[in-house]
C-alpha positions in Angstrom: -17.0 50.3 26.7 -18.2 52.6 29.6 -21.7 53.4 28.6 -23.7 56.0 30.5 -27.4 55.7 30.3 -29.6 58.4 31.3 -33.5 57.9 31.8 -36.2 59.5 33.8 -37.7 56.6 35.3 -36.6 53.1 37.0 -38.2 50.5 39.4 -40.6 50.7 41.3 -42.0 52.7 38.7 -43.5 50.8 35.8 -43.5 51.6 32.1 -41.9 50.6 28.5 -39.4 53.1 28.6 -38.2 51.9 31.9 -38.2 48.0 30.5 -36.2 48.9 27.3 -33.3 50.4 29.6 -33.2 47.5 32.1 -33.1 44.8 29.2 -30.7 46.6 26.9 -28.1 47.5 30.3 -28.6 43.7 31.2 -27.5 42.9 28.0 -24.6 45.1 27.9 -23.2 44.2 31.3 -23.7 40.2 30.3 -21.4 41.2 27.1 -18.7 42.6 29.8 -19.4 46.7 29.2 -19.3 48.7 31.9 -22.8 50.2 32.4 -24.3 52.9 34.8 -28.1 54.0 34.6 -28.4 57.3 35.8 -31.8 57.9 36.8 -33.8 60.9 37.9 -34.9 60.3 41.3 -38.2 61.3 41.3 -40.8 61.0 43.8 -40.8 57.4 43.4 -37.5 57.1 44.9 -35.3 54.7 43.7 -35.7 51.2 45.6 -33.1 48.4 46.2 -36.3 46.0 46.5 -36.2 45.8 42.5 -39.1 43.4 41.2 -36.3 42.1 39.1 -32.6 41.2 39.2 -30.0 44.0 38.9 -26.4 43.2 37.9 -25.3 46.7 36.5 -24.8 50.0 38.3 -27.7 52.1 39.1 -27.1 55.5 40.6 -30.0 58.0 41.6 -29.7 61.8 41.0 -31.2 64.6 42.7 -34.9 65.5 41.1 -36.1 68.5 39.7 -39.7 67.3 39.8 -42.5 66.1 37.2 -40.6 65.7 33.6 -43.5 67.1 31.6 -44.3 70.0 33.3 -44.2 74.0 32.6 -41.2 75.3 32.8 -41.2 77.5 36.3 -38.2 79.5 37.9 -38.3 76.7 40.4 -38.1 74.0 38.0 -35.2 75.5 36.1 -33.4 75.8 39.5 -33.8 72.2 40.1 -33.0 71.3 37.0 -29.6 73.1 37.0 -28.9 71.2 40.2 -29.4 67.8 38.5 -27.4 68.7 35.7 -24.6 69.7 37.7 -25.0 66.3 39.7 -25.2 64.3 36.5 -21.8 66.3 35.3 -20.1 65.5 38.1 -21.0 61.7 37.7 -20.1 61.3 34.0 -16.9 63.4 34.8 -16.1 61.0 37.5 -16.8 58.0 35.8 -15.2 58.7 32.5 -17.4 57.3 30.3 -17.1 56.7 26.4 -20.9 57.4 25.6 -23.8 58.7 26.6 -27.3 57.2 25.6 -30.2 59.5 26.8 -33.4 57.8 26.8 -35.7 60.7 26.2 -35.2 64.1 24.1 -35.8 66.1 27.4 -34.5 66.5 30.0 -31.6 64.4 29.2 -31.4 64.6 25.8 -30.9 68.1 26.1 -28.8 68.1 28.5 -26.3 65.2 27.2 -26.3 66.7 24.0 -24.5 70.0 25.3 -22.2 68.2 27.6 -21.2 65.7 24.9 -20.3 68.5 22.5 -18.2 70.2 25.3 -16.4 67.2 26.4 -16.2 65.3 23.2 -18.3 62.4 24.1 -20.7 61.0 21.5 -24.5 61.0 22.3 -27.4 59.0 21.5 -31.0 60.0 22.4 -34.0 57.3 22.0 -37.4 58.7 21.1 -39.9 56.0 23.2 -43.1 57.4 21.9 -44.9 59.9 24.7 -41.9 62.3 24.4 -41.9 62.5 20.5 -45.8 62.5 20.0 -46.4 65.2 22.7 -44.1 67.6 20.4 -45.9 66.7 17.3 -49.3 66.7 18.7 -49.3 69.2 21.2 -53.0 70.2 20.0 -54.1 66.8 20.7 -57.0 66.9 23.3 -55.8 63.3 24.6 -52.4 64.5 26.1 -50.5 67.6 27.6 -50.4 70.6 26.1 -46.8 71.2 26.5 -44.8 74.2 27.3 -43.5 75.9 24.4 -40.1 75.7 26.0 -40.1 72.3 26.4 -41.1 71.7 22.6 -38.1 73.9 21.8 -35.7 72.4 24.1 -36.8 68.8 22.8 -36.5 70.0 19.2 -32.6 71.5 19.9 -31.9 68.0 21.5 -32.7 66.1 18.3 -30.4 68.3 16.6 -27.6 68.1 19.2 -27.7 64.3 19.6 -25.0 62.5 17.3 -27.4 59.9 16.3 -31.3 59.5 17.5 -33.1 56.1 17.8 -36.6 55.1 17.3 -38.5 51.9 17.7 -41.1 52.5 15.1 -41.4 54.3 11.6 -44.3 56.1 13.1 -41.8 57.7 15.5 -39.2 58.2 13.0 -42.0 60.5 11.0 -42.5 62.4 14.3 -39.3 63.0 15.0 -38.5 64.6 11.3 -41.3 66.6 11.9 -40.0 67.9 15.2 -36.6 68.9 13.1 -34.3 65.9 13.7 -31.9 65.5 10.3 -33.3 62.3 8.7 -29.4 61.2 8.5 -29.2 61.2 11.9 -31.9 58.9 12.6 -31.5 54.8 13.2 -34.7 52.6 13.4 -34.2 50.2 16.3 -37.5 48.4 17.5 -37.8 47.2 21.0 -37.4 43.4 21.8 -38.9 40.8 23.7 -36.9 38.1 25.8 -37.7 35.0 23.8 -36.2 32.4 26.0 -38.4 33.4 28.9 -41.6 32.6 26.7 -40.1 28.8 25.8 -41.3 27.7 29.3 -44.9 26.6 29.5 -46.6 28.4 32.5 -49.9 28.3 33.9 -52.1 31.1 35.4 -53.7 30.1 38.2 -55.0 32.4 40.9 -58.1 32.2 43.3 -58.0 35.9 42.8 -58.5 35.5 39.0 -62.4 35.7 37.6 -63.7 32.8 36.5 -60.2 31.1 36.4 -61.3 27.7 35.0 -62.8 29.9 32.0 -61.3 31.5 29.0 -60.0 35.3 29.6 -59.1 38.1 27.3 -56.1 40.2 28.4 -54.7 43.6 28.3 -51.9 45.0 30.0 -50.4 48.5 30.6 -50.2 51.6 32.8 -53.2 53.1 34.2 -52.3 56.2 32.2 -55.0 58.7 32.0 -57.4 58.2 29.0 -54.2 57.3 26.5 -54.4 53.4 27.4 -57.8 53.2 26.4 -58.8 50.8 29.1 -62.2 52.6 29.5 -63.0 52.1 25.5 -62.0 48.4 26.3 -64.3 47.9 29.0 -67.3 49.5 26.8 -66.6 47.1 24.4 -66.1 44.5 26.6 -69.4 45.3 28.1 -70.8 44.6 24.5 -69.3 41.5 24.2 -70.4 40.1 28.0 -74.1 40.3 26.4 -73.5 38.1 23.9 -71.0 35.7 25.4 -71.2 34.5 28.9 -67.8 32.2 28.4 -64.9 34.6 28.5 -64.0 37.1 31.0 -61.5 40.2 31.0 -58.3 40.6 32.9 -56.7 44.1 33.1 -53.1 43.8 34.3 -50.8 47.1 34.9 -52.1 48.8 38.5 -48.8 49.2 40.8 -48.1 46.6 43.2 -48.7 47.8 47.1 -45.3 46.9 47.4 -43.8 48.8 44.5 -46.3 52.0 44.6 -45.2 55.6 44.9 -46.6 59.0 45.0 -46.9 59.4 41.2 -49.5 56.4 41.1 -52.1 58.8 43.0 -52.9 59.4 38.8 -53.1 56.0 38.3 -55.3 55.1 41.1 -57.5 57.4 40.1 -57.9 55.8 36.9 -58.3 52.6 38.1 -61.3 53.7 40.5 -62.7 55.4 37.3 -62.5 52.0 35.6 -64.1 50.2 38.8 -66.8 52.6 38.7 -67.7 51.5 35.1 -67.5 47.7 35.9 -69.8 48.0 38.7 -72.4 50.1 36.9 -72.4 47.8 34.0 -72.3 44.7 36.6 -69.3 43.3 35.2 -67.6 42.6 38.7 -68.1 38.7 38.2 -66.5 39.0 34.8 -63.6 41.3 35.1 -60.5 41.5 37.2 -57.6 44.1 37.7 -54.3 42.8 38.7 -51.1 44.8 39.4 -48.2 45.0 36.7 -46.6 41.7 36.8 -43.1 40.5 36.0 -41.3 37.3 34.9 -43.0 34.1 35.2 -46.6 35.9 36.3 -46.6 37.7 33.4 -45.5 35.4 31.0 -48.2 32.9 32.5 -51.0 35.7 31.9 -49.9 36.0 27.9 -50.0 32.1 27.6 -53.1 31.5 29.3 -55.2 34.2 27.8 -57.2 33.4 24.3 -56.0 36.7 22.7 -54.5 40.1 23.9 -56.2 43.4 23.4 -54.1 46.5 23.0 -56.6 49.4 23.3 -54.0 52.3 23.6 -54.4 55.6 21.7 -51.1 56.6 21.6 -48.3 53.9 21.2 -44.6 54.6 20.2 -44.3 50.9 19.6 -46.1 48.3 21.9 -44.0 46.3 23.9 -47.2 44.5 25.5 -48.1 43.5 21.7 -44.8 42.1 21.0 -44.9 39.8 23.8 -48.2 38.7 23.4 -47.0 37.2 19.9 -44.0 35.8 21.5 -46.4 33.8 23.7 -48.4 32.7 20.5 -51.4 35.0 20.9 -53.4 37.0 18.6 -53.4 40.7 18.9 -56.2 43.1 18.5 -55.4 46.9 18.6 -56.3 50.0 17.6 -54.4 51.3 14.4 -52.5 54.1 15.7 -48.6 54.8 15.9 -46.0 52.4 16.4 -48.5 49.1 16.5 -48.8 49.1 13.0 -45.2 48.3 12.7 -45.6 44.6 14.5 -49.4 43.8 14.2 -50.5 42.9 10.3 -54.3 42.7 10.0 -55.4 39.6 9.2 -51.8 38.0 9.7 -51.2 37.8 13.4 -53.9 40.3 14.5 -56.8 42.8 14.2 -56.3 46.7 13.6 -59.5 48.7 14.5 -60.3 52.5 14.0 -59.5 54.1 17.2 -62.5 55.0 19.2 -64.4 52.8 17.5 -65.8 50.6 20.5 -68.6 48.6 18.4 -65.8 47.6 16.0 -63.8 46.5 19.1 -66.3 44.3 20.2 -67.1 42.9 16.9 -63.3 42.0 16.5 -63.3 40.0 19.8 -66.3 38.4 19.2 -65.4 37.3 15.6 -61.8 36.2 16.9 -63.5 34.1 20.0 -65.5 32.1 17.4 -62.8 31.4 15.2 -60.3 28.9 16.4 -58.9 28.5 12.9 -58.0 32.3 12.8 -56.8 32.3 16.2 -54.4 29.2 15.3 -53.3 30.9 12.2 -52.6 33.9 14.0 -50.7 32.6 16.9 -48.2 30.6 14.6 -47.7 34.1 12.7 -47.1 36.1 15.9 -44.7 33.7 17.6 -42.9 34.0 13.8 -42.6 37.6 13.9 -41.9 37.9 17.3 -38.7 35.5 16.8 -37.0 38.6 15.0 -37.3 40.9 18.0 -34.8 39.0 20.7 -33.3 41.6 22.9 -30.0 40.0 22.3 -30.3 41.4 18.6 -31.9 44.4 19.3 -29.0 45.4 22.0 -26.5 44.4 19.6 -27.9 47.0 17.4 -27.4 49.7 19.6 -23.9 48.6 19.9 -23.1 48.6 16.3 -24.4 52.5 16.7 -22.3 52.9 19.6 -19.2 51.7 17.6 -20.2 53.7 14.8 -19.8 56.7 16.7 -16.9 56.0 18.6 -15.0 54.7 15.5 -15.5 58.0 14.0 -14.2 60.5 17.2 
C-alpha cells in the first residue's frame, strides 16, 4: 500500500502529534508499506539529525507560515503554493490513500484533492485542532479566525473517515459538524517493548538525584500544559515534605531548537521566575524533551507522574507513565479521562485546583500500598495500547476504504 501522511510538524519540533505520526509511519514501513510523510516545512526547518531513527521517506513541503494564524491575503497566497507543491508530490508518487493529521490545513486540502482524484482520505483530530474549534470562546486558547473554523468543519465533512484518539474528541468532532457514522475511535499508543528494560536515571544535573522525585513532561506551550499550576501545588508540597523533588521535562534541547521555540522559552523563564521567588531552586529541575532510553529512565525512576494539562486530546505522556508502572495524577479534562481511572491507576483532580492537586500528591507519597496497586493497574491498562495494535487498527481503516473504491 502506498500511504501518504500529511502533518504540520516534524523533528526537531516535538509534540504528541509528531510522535503519533512517527510511530505509525515506522510500523507501516516495517510491514512493507510504502510510506511518505509530507511535512509542512515551517520555521523549524526539517533537519536530518533526527533524535530518533527514521527509515521511512520524509518530504518537506514549502510553508505558508503559522498553521493557526489569522487568514490574510499573504497566508492564502502561500497556502496556494503549499497545496500546489503537495499536489505535485502526490500525483508523482501515485498514493493509494492519504492520511492527514489535522483537519486544517492539510485535511481541508486533502479532502478536496481526494475527491477530485478518487483517492480515499483519512483525517485524524489530535486535540488542539478540534478543541480550538469547539471552544473558541475559551480564554485559555486561541481566538480562531472564523475562516479556519469553517475550513475545519468543511474538512471533517469531506474526509472519508475521521479518526479520533478519545471519546472527548469524538464528541468535539460531532459538535464541529462531522457525521457520526464517519468517526472511528482509535487511541494513541505506547511502545511497550521499550519499557521492558530496566533503566536508571542518574545525572549530576538531577536535583537530589538520590532522593525521590515527581515527574511531569510536555511541551512548554503557554498555560495549556499547566506547569505553572503544578509549581504552585508543589510549593505547597515542599513546605510539608522535604524528601521529594520535582522534575519537569519538555524544554527543547539546544541541538534541536528552532525559531518557534521562543514562545516556549518565554514559558520556561516565567516558570523559573516562580521557582526563584519561592526558593525552590534546590527542589525543581527543568530537563529538555527526551527520547528513547533517557525518557524511559525518567518515567521508570520517578515516584509517580503528574499531568497538569488543562487541554488534552488524549495524553500520551500519561500512557507512557502507566507503561512504566507509575501512578498518574491529572486534571480531570479531555482524553485523560479515557485512560486514567480514579482510584484504579491514578487520581483525577478538578482543573485549576492547586490545593487539591497538592493534596493528591501528598496522599500518594504517603501511601506505598496505593502506589503499588495503581502501578500494577496502570501497566495492565497500558498493555492494551501497544503501537503494533494501534497501527493495525489504522490499517484496518485504510483497507475498509480501499475495499469500497
